[in-house]
C-alpha positions in Angstrom: 0.0 0.0 0.0 2.9 2.4 0.8 4.6 1.7 -2.5 1.4 2.3 -4.4 0.8 5.6 -2.5 4.3 6.8 -3.4 3.9 5.9 -7.1 0.5 7.6 -7.4 1.6 10.7 -5.5 4.4 11.3 -8.1 1.7 12.4 -10.5 0.4 15.1 -8.2 0.2 16.5 -4.7 0.6 14.5 -1.4 -2.9 13.8 -0.2 -3.6 13.5 3.5 -5.4 14.7 6.6 -5.1 16.1 10.1 -4.3 13.0 12.3 -4.9 12.6 16.0 -1.8 11.9 18.2 -3.9 10.4 21.0 -1.8 7.7 22.6 1.5 9.3 21.6 2.8 11.2 18.6 3.9 8.1 16.6 0.3 6.8 16.7 -0.5 9.5 14.1 1.3 7.3 11.5 -0.8 4.2 12.5 -3.9 6.2 11.7 -2.3 7.7 8.6 -1.4 4.3 7.1 -4.9 3.0 7.8 -6.3 6.0 6.0 -3.9 5.8 3.1 -2.4 9.3 3.8 0.6 10.4 1.8 1.2 13.4 4.2 -0.3 14.5 7.5 -0.8 17.4 9.8 -0.8 17.0 13.6 -0.9 19.1 16.8 2.5 18.5 18.5 0.9 19.6 21.7 -2.6 20.4 22.9 -4.2 23.1 20.6 -6.0 24.6 23.6 -3.2 24.8 26.2 -0.2 27.1 26.5 2.2 24.5 27.8 2.6 21.1 26.2 4.1 18.0 27.8 7.8 17.8 27.2 8.8 15.8 24.1 10.6 12.7 25.2 13.6 11.9 23.0 12.5 8.3 22.4 9.0 9.5 21.3 10.6 12.0 18.9 12.9 9.3 17.5 10.0 6.9 17.0 8.0 9.7 15.2 10.9 10.4 12.8 11.5 6.7 12.2 7.8 6.1 11.5 7.8 9.0 9.0 10.8 7.5 7.3 9.6 3.9 7.2 6.1 4.8 5.9 7.3 7.3 3.4 4.5 9.6 4.6 5.4 13.3 4.1 5.9 16.2 3.9 4.3 16.5 7.4 3.4 19.7 9.3 2.2 20.7 12.7 -0.6 23.2 13.3 0.3 25.8 16.0 -1.9 26.2 19.0 -5.1 28.2 18.5 -4.2 30.3 21.6 -1.3 32.1 19.9 -2.2 35.7 18.9 0.9 37.6 17.9 -1.3 40.6 16.8 -2.7 41.2 20.3 -2.2 44.6 21.8 -2.2 42.9 25.2 1.5 42.7 26.1 0.9 39.6 28.4 -1.0 37.7 25.7 1.5 38.7 23.1 4.4 37.6 25.2 2.9 34.2 25.9 2.2 33.9 22.2 5.9 34.5 21.3 7.0 32.0 23.8 4.5 29.4 22.5 5.5 30.0 18.9 9.2 29.4 19.8 8.1 26.2 21.5 6.1 25.1 18.4 9.2 25.7 16.2 11.4 23.7 18.6 9.0 20.8 18.7 8.6 20.7 14.9 12.3 20.6 14.4 12.7 17.9 17.0 10.1 15.8 15.1 11.6 16.5 11.7 8.5 18.3 10.4 8.6 20.5 7.3 6.5 23.3 8.7 4.4 24.8 11.4 1.1 26.3 10.2 0.2 29.5 12.1 -2.9 31.7 12.1 -1.4 35.2 12.0 -3.6 36.6 14.7 -6.4 39.1 15.5 -5.8 42.8 16.2 -8.8 43.1 18.5 -8.9 46.7 19.9 -6.1 48.2 17.7 -5.8 48.4 13.9 -4.9 46.2 11.0 -1.6 48.0 10.5 -0.6 47.8 14.1 -1.6 44.1 14.2 0.4 43.3 11.2 3.4 45.1 12.7 3.1 43.2 16.0 2.8 39.8 14.1 6.1 40.5 12.2 7.8 41.6 15.4 6.6 38.6 17.3 7.8 36.2 14.6 11.1 38.0 14.5 11.5 37.5 18.2 10.7 33.8 18.0 13.1 33.4 15.1 15.9 35.2 17.0 15.5 32.8 19.9 15.2 29.6 17.8 17.8 29.1 15.0 16.7 27.8 11.6 15.8 24.1 11.5 13.8 21.7 9.3 10.5 23.5 9.8 9.4 26.7 8.1 6.7 28.9 9.6 3.7 28.7 7.3 1.4 31.7 7.5 -2.1 30.5 7.0 -4.5 32.6 4.9 -7.6 33.1 6.9 -11.4 33.6 6.4 -11.3 37.1 7.9 -13.8 36.7 10.7 -14.0 39.7 13.1 -10.5 41.3 13.5 -8.6 38.3 12.3 -5.7 39.2 10.0 -4.3 37.2 7.1 -7.5 37.2 4.9 -5.8 39.2 2.2 -2.8 38.1 0.3 -1.4 41.6 1.0 -1.4 40.8 4.7 0.9 37.8 4.2 3.1 39.9 1.9 3.4 42.7 4.5 4.6 40.2 7.2 7.1 38.6 4.9 8.4 42.0 3.8 8.7 43.2 7.4 11.0 40.2 8.0 13.1 41.1 5.0 11.8 38.2 3.0 13.1 35.5 5.4 13.4 32.1 3.8 12.0 30.7 7.1 8.5 31.9 6.1 6.1 30.1 3.8 2.4 30.1 3.3 -0.6 27.7 3.6 -3.8 28.1 1.7 -7.1 26.8 2.9 -9.8 26.4 0.3 -12.7 27.2 2.7 -10.8 30.4 3.9 -10.2 31.5 0.4 -13.8 31.4 -0.5 -15.0 32.9 2.7 -12.5 35.8 2.3 -13.9 36.5 -1.2 -11.4 34.7 -3.4 -13.3 33.0 -6.2 -11.7 29.6 -6.7 -15.1 28.1 -7.5 -15.3 29.1 -11.2 -12.6 28.1 -13.6 -11.7 31.7 -14.5 -11.8 32.7 -10.9 -9.4 29.9 -9.9 -6.9 31.0 -12.5 -7.1 34.7 -11.4 -6.7 33.8 -7.7 -3.6 31.6 -8.3 -2.1 34.4 -10.4 -2.9 37.0 -7.8 -1.3 34.9 -5.0 1.8 34.4 -7.2 2.1 38.1 -7.9 1.5 39.1 -4.3 3.1 36.4 -2.2 4.8 34.0 -4.7 4.1 30.4 -5.5 7.6 29.6 -4.2 6.3 30.4 -0.7 3.4 28.1 -0.9 4.2 24.9 1.0 0.8 23.4 2.0 -2.9 23.4 1.4 -5.9 22.7 3.7 -8.7 21.2 1.6 -12.1 21.9 3.0 -15.4 22.7 1.5 -17.2 25.8 2.9 -20.7 25.8 4.5 -20.9 29.6 3.8 -20.8 31.3 0.4 -18.2 33.4 -1.3 -17.3 36.5 0.6 -19.1 35.5 3.8 -16.0 36.0 6.0 -17.3 33.0 8.1 -15.1 30.0 8.6 -17.2 26.8 8.5 -15.6 23.7 7.1 -17.6 20.8 5.6 -17.0 17.7 3.5 -15.8 18.0 0.0 -18.7 18.4 -2.5 -21.2 19.1 0.3 -20.7 22.9 0.5 -20.5 26.0 -1.5 -17.3 25.1 -3.3 -18.3 21.7 -4.9 -16.1 19.0 -6.3 -14.7 20.5 -9.5 -12.5 23.2 -7.8 -10.8 20.5 -5.8 -10.2 18.5 -9.0 -8.5 21.6 -10.5 -6.2 21.9 -7.5 -5.1 18.3 -7.4 -4.5 18.3 -11.2 -2.5 21.6 -11.2 1.1 20.7 -12.1 2.3 23.7 -10.1 1.4 22.0 -6.9 3.1 18.6 -7.4 4.6 17.2 -4.2 2.8 19.7 -1.9 0.8 18.3 1.0 -2.9 18.8 0.5 -4.5 18.1 3.9 -8.1 17.6 5.0 -9.4 19.5 8.0 -13.0 18.3 7.4 -15.1 17.0 10.3 -14.4 13.5 11.6 -17.0 10.8 11.8 -15.8 9.4 15.1 -15.5 12.6 17.1 -12.8 12.7 19.7 -10.1 10.0 19.2 -9.3 7.4 21.7 -5.6 6.4 22.3 -6.6 2.9 21.3 -8.4 3.9 18.1 -6.2 3.6 15.1 -8.5 2.6 12.3 -9.4 5.0 9.5 -12.1 7.6 10.0 -14.9 7.0 7.6 -15.3 10.6 6.6 -11.5 11.0 6.0 -11.8 7.9 3.6 -14.8 9.5 1.9 -13.1 12.9 1.3 -9.8 11.4 0.2 -11.7 9.2 -2.3 -13.1 12.4 -3.8 -9.6 13.7 -4.3 -8.1 10.5 -5.6 -10.8 10.1 -8.2 -10.1 13.7 -9.3 -6.4 13.1 -9.4 
C-alpha cells in the first residue's frame, strides 16, 4: 500500500489529513497508514493549552522513524489556537511569542517540514498595528530559535472579526517586514479563500486567484494546502468547514487543485469534520469521513 501511494503521488500532490496523536505522537502514523495518507498534519501539543508536555527523545525518535519507514510526508504541525501575535495585550502577546518558539522547537525535533500559524487578531487596535506586531513577534521567535527543518507557514484566513491574514497583501506585509526571510512560507485553505472572497469556484476565478497569489506572495512560498469545502458562500467572511462536495465550493475546484502541475509534491491536507469525534488512544482505524473525502480527491487526481 505504501509503495502504491508513493507511485500515485508522483503524478500530483501528497494527499492526507489532520491526524490525531492520542496515545502518543507516533500513533498518528498508524492512523495515517490505515487511512492511506501520503502526508499528515498534527498538533505537536494540545491546541487549547499554552504548555505542552515535554517531548521525550524516544518518542521524537520513534516519530521520525515512522515517518521515514512509511514514506509519509511532507508533514506539518498546526500551531496552538491560543497564539495571537497581533494582540495589543502585552501579556498575551508575550505568551504567544513563547508558545511560537516552542512550536518551532517541537517541529524541528520531530523533523516536520512546517508549522502552520494563524497570523492573529488585532482586537482593539488596527490592521496596520496588528500586522506590525505579528512580524515583530515572529522575528523574536526566530531570533530565539535558530533555523531548523520547519518553516513557519502563515495560513491565509477567512477574515472573521478582526482576524488578519485574509488578504494576500497581509501575508506579503509580514514577509516584507521580516526582509523576505526564507524561514517563512504560506498555507492556503480552500474554505478560507472562498469565505474571504477569493473565487476559486469558477474556472476563470481559480486562474485569477492563483495568479494573484503568485504576484503578491509568490508560489515559491506556498508549502501546504488545507482542503475543506465551505458551509458559507463566497465572501461571507465566516469560517465553517464541511465535507468535499457538500458545501458552496463543490467537487470541481478540488479537481482543478489536485491536477494543477504547479502543486506537485505539496501536502494537501483535509481538515474536514471527523465521523468518530474525539479520538481514543486505542483507536487507530481510518475515520470513515476521511476515507470518503480522500476518495473524492483520488478520483479527481
